[in-house]
C-alpha positions in Angstrom: 100.7 124.1 107.2 104.3 124.9 106.3 105.4 124.1 102.8 108.7 123.6 101.0 109.3 124.8 97.4 110.9 122.1 95.3 111.9 121.7 91.7 111.3 118.5 89.6 114.9 117.4 88.9 113.9 114.4 86.8 111.0 112.1 85.9 110.9 108.6 84.4 108.1 106.4 83.3 108.4 103.1 85.1 105.3 101.4 83.6 102.5 102.8 81.3 100.7 104.1 84.5 103.5 104.7 87.0 105.8 107.7 86.8 108.7 108.5 89.2 109.6 112.1 90.2 112.8 113.3 91.7 112.4 116.5 93.8 115.1 118.9 95.0 114.9 121.9 97.2 114.7 125.4 95.6 116.3 126.9 98.7 118.5 125.2 101.3 118.2 121.5 102.0 115.4 119.1 102.3 114.5 117.8 105.8 115.8 114.4 106.7 113.2 111.6 106.8 112.8 108.1 108.1 111.6 105.1 106.1 107.9 105.0 105.8 107.5 108.8 105.6 105.3 110.6 103.1 104.8 114.1 101.9 101.8 116.0 100.6 102.2 117.6 97.2 100.1 120.7 96.5 98.7 120.5 93.0 97.5 123.8 91.4 94.6 122.4 89.3 92.7 125.0 87.4 89.3 124.0 88.9 90.4 123.5 92.5 93.7 123.0 94.3 94.4 119.5 95.6 96.8 118.0 98.1 97.9 114.4 97.5 100.0 112.3 99.7 102.9 110.2 98.4 105.4 107.9 100.1 109.1 108.8 99.9 111.0 106.2 98.0 114.6 107.1 98.5 117.2 105.9 101.0 116.6 107.8 104.2 120.4 108.0 104.6 120.4 110.4 101.6 118.0 113.3 101.8 119.7 115.4 99.1 116.6 114.7 97.0 113.2 113.1 97.4 111.7 110.5 95.1 108.0 109.7 94.7 106.1 107.5 92.3 102.5 108.3 91.1 100.1 105.9 89.5 97.9 107.6 86.9 94.2 107.1 87.6 92.0 108.2 84.7 88.9 108.1 86.9 90.4 110.2 89.7 89.7 113.9 90.4 92.7 114.9 88.3 95.6 114.9 90.7 97.5 111.9 89.2 96.7 113.0 85.6 98.1 116.4 86.5 101.3 114.9 87.8 101.7 112.6 84.7 100.7 115.1 82.0 101.6 118.6 83.3 104.6 118.1 85.6 107.9 118.1 83.8 111.6 118.4 84.6 112.0 122.0 85.9 108.5 122.3 87.2 108.0 124.0 90.5 105.9 122.4 93.3 105.1 122.9 96.9 105.3 120.0 99.4 104.8 119.6 103.1 107.6 118.4 105.4 107.8 114.6 105.7 105.5 112.8 108.2 105.7 109.2 109.2 102.6 107.1 110.0 104.1 103.8 108.8 107.4 103.4 110.6 109.2 100.1 111.2 108.7 98.7 114.7 112.0 99.0 116.5 111.3 95.9 118.7 110.4 93.6 115.8 112.6 90.5 115.4 111.4 89.9 111.8 109.5 92.0 109.3 107.0 90.8 106.6 106.4 93.4 104.0 103.2 93.0 101.8 102.7 95.4 98.9 99.9 95.7 96.3 100.7 97.6 93.1 101.7 101.2 93.8 101.7 100.2 97.5 105.3 99.1 96.9 106.5 102.7 97.3 107.0 102.9 101.1 108.8 99.6 101.1 111.6 100.8 98.9 112.8 103.1 101.7 112.0 100.4 104.3 114.2 97.9 102.5 117.1 100.3 102.4 116.8 100.8 106.2 116.3 97.1 106.9 119.3 96.2 104.8 121.5 98.7 106.6 120.5 97.2 109.9 121.0 93.6 108.7 117.4 92.9 109.8 115.4 89.8 109.1 112.8 90.7 106.5 111.0 89.5 103.3 108.9 91.2 100.7 105.6 89.9 99.2 104.6 92.0 96.1 101.3 91.5 94.3 101.0 93.4 91.0 99.7 93.3 87.4 102.7 92.5 85.2 103.7 95.3 82.9 101.2 97.7 84.5 101.6 98.0 88.3 104.9 96.2 88.8 107.1 99.2 89.2 110.5 98.3 90.9 109.7 94.6 90.5 112.8 93.7 88.5 115.3 95.7 90.6 113.8 94.4 93.9 113.8 90.8 92.7 117.5 91.0 91.7 118.4 92.9 94.9 116.6 90.7 97.4 117.0 87.2 95.9 115.0 84.6 97.9 113.6 87.3 100.2 111.5 88.6 97.2 108.2 86.9 96.5 106.2 88.1 93.5 102.6 87.5 92.6 101.2 88.5 89.2 97.6 87.7 90.0 97.3 85.2 87.1 100.0 82.6 87.3 100.8 83.1 91.0 98.3 84.5 93.5 99.1 85.9 97.0 98.0 83.5 99.7 97.9 85.7 102.8 97.1 82.9 105.2 100.2 80.9 104.0 102.4 84.0 104.4 101.2 84.7 108.0 100.6 81.3 109.4 103.2 79.9 111.9 105.3 83.0 112.3 107.4 83.2 115.5 106.7 85.7 118.2 108.2 89.1 117.5 107.3 89.0 113.8 105.5 92.2 112.5 103.7 92.5 109.2 103.4 95.7 107.2 100.9 96.2 104.3 100.3 98.9 101.8 98.0 98.8 98.8 94.3 98.8 97.9 91.7 98.7 100.6 90.8 95.1 99.7 94.4 94.0 100.4 94.6 95.9 103.7 91.3 94.4 104.8 92.3 90.9 103.8 95.7 91.1 105.7 94.1 92.6 108.8 91.3 90.0 108.9 93.6 87.1 108.2 96.0 88.2 110.9 93.2 88.6 113.4 91.8 85.1 112.5 95.3 83.6 113.1 95.6 85.3 116.5 98.1 88.0 115.6 97.9 90.9 118.2 96.8 94.2 116.6 100.1 95.8 117.6 102.0 93.5 115.2 100.0 94.5 112.2 100.8 97.8 110.5 99.2 99.3 107.4 99.1 102.4 105.2 96.6 103.6 102.6 96.5 106.8 100.7 93.0 106.3 99.3 91.9 109.0 96.9 88.8 110.9 98.0 85.8 109.1 96.4 83.1 111.2 94.9 79.5 111.3 96.2 76.4 113.4 96.1 76.7 117.1 96.9 75.6 118.2 100.4 75.6 121.3 102.7 77.6 121.4 105.9 76.7 123.8 108.7 79.3 124.9 111.1 77.4 125.2 114.4 79.8 127.6 116.2 80.0 130.2 113.4 76.7 129.5 111.7 78.5 129.3 108.3 77.0 127.0 105.6 79.3 125.5 103.1 78.5 123.6 99.8 80.5 120.4 99.4 80.7 119.4 95.7 80.4 115.9 94.5 84.1 115.6 93.7 85.3 117.6 96.7 86.1 116.2 100.1 84.6 117.7 103.3 88.1 118.5 104.4 88.8 120.5 101.2 85.6 122.4 101.6 86.5 123.3 105.2 90.0 124.4 104.1 88.6 126.5 101.2 86.5 128.4 103.8 89.7 129.3 105.7 89.7 126.7 108.4 92.9 124.9 109.2 92.1 121.3 110.1 95.1 119.2 111.3 95.8 116.4 108.9 98.6 114.2 107.7 97.4 111.4 105.4 94.2 112.8 103.8 93.1 109.2 103.5 91.2 108.3 106.6 94.1 106.5 108.3 96.0 108.8 110.6 93.1 110.2 112.8 94.5 113.7 112.8 91.5 115.4 111.3 88.8 113.8 113.5 86.0 116.3 113.9 82.9 116.2 116.0 79.6 116.0 114.2 76.3 117.1 115.7 73.6 116.0 113.3 73.2 114.4 109.9 73.6 110.9 108.5 77.3 110.3 108.1 78.9 108.1 105.4 82.0 107.0 107.3 84.8 105.8 105.0 87.8 105.9 107.3 90.0 103.0 108.6 90.7 104.4 112.0 87.6 105.2 114.0 85.9 102.6 116.2 82.1 102.2 115.8 81.7 103.8 119.2 83.8 106.8 118.1 81.8 107.2 114.9 78.7 108.1 117.0 80.3 111.5 117.7 83.2 112.0 115.2 84.0 111.7 111.6 87.1 112.0 109.4 86.4 114.9 107.0 89.2 113.8 104.6 87.1 110.9 103.4 83.7 110.9 105.1 80.7 112.5 103.6 76.9 113.0 104.3 74.4 110.3 103.3 71.8 113.0 103.5 71.7 116.5 102.0 73.0 118.2 105.1 75.6 117.7 107.9 76.2 119.7 111.0 79.7 120.0 112.6 80.9 121.3 115.9 83.1 123.9 114.3 
């Protein structure tokens, strides 16, 4: 996968656990992007390189620099801690070109944006694009005050009565109230933790929303599991997958190039045929019928000690 060398132009701590990074190109110009786009950042951890995906925050009309925000997760595999503690102004990084799996629907008459915590990031760019088009939209932002409420103050001031904030204690997000009675042509977009995505999708379905009007994005970090061995049936190679390593990372470490965009079980790009073994499916994209033959190696693992792939 092609990469772009960037320099960290600036960083700023937005909350005790959320830090923003401004990136500029080392050579030439950064590619243009559309709202909802993300990049993958290659993190040179000492133990094992990682690639984490982050939404682009900036106004798509200005691609002179990229902005991303990272939430520090102490119980993660180290990527967010690396970004918070080891990346400084002047640091050099490698990123992938922007990809967009969370674009605004061009035919929508109104847009409902629902964010949970760090899931606010793609909506910052969306709001800039929607304002430029004088579109009908509103933002519903659930957060923990003083911890995961990055951009709350500036968005509240900027959007006025189009901003609706929920701190989880004094005011809670009522998804049914937000979605009920909306006119035809309204689309909803949600980004945040899996629980929020699931709740919005299930509520929309219960209220009769067509699937095509519900859009979501999730960059779920790879969750650990028990180690297992994967056998590649075409080559006969056997690979050890560590407890804190994704199957996709193990395949990449062996020299295989598996197409991928989100690394979070959402885009469907890395779907791989499995031949045998008990699969622990953790994706959000495959239907049950598809899981009989395919898995998403970015998030899926083996329930058993071995797995066999058609690779």
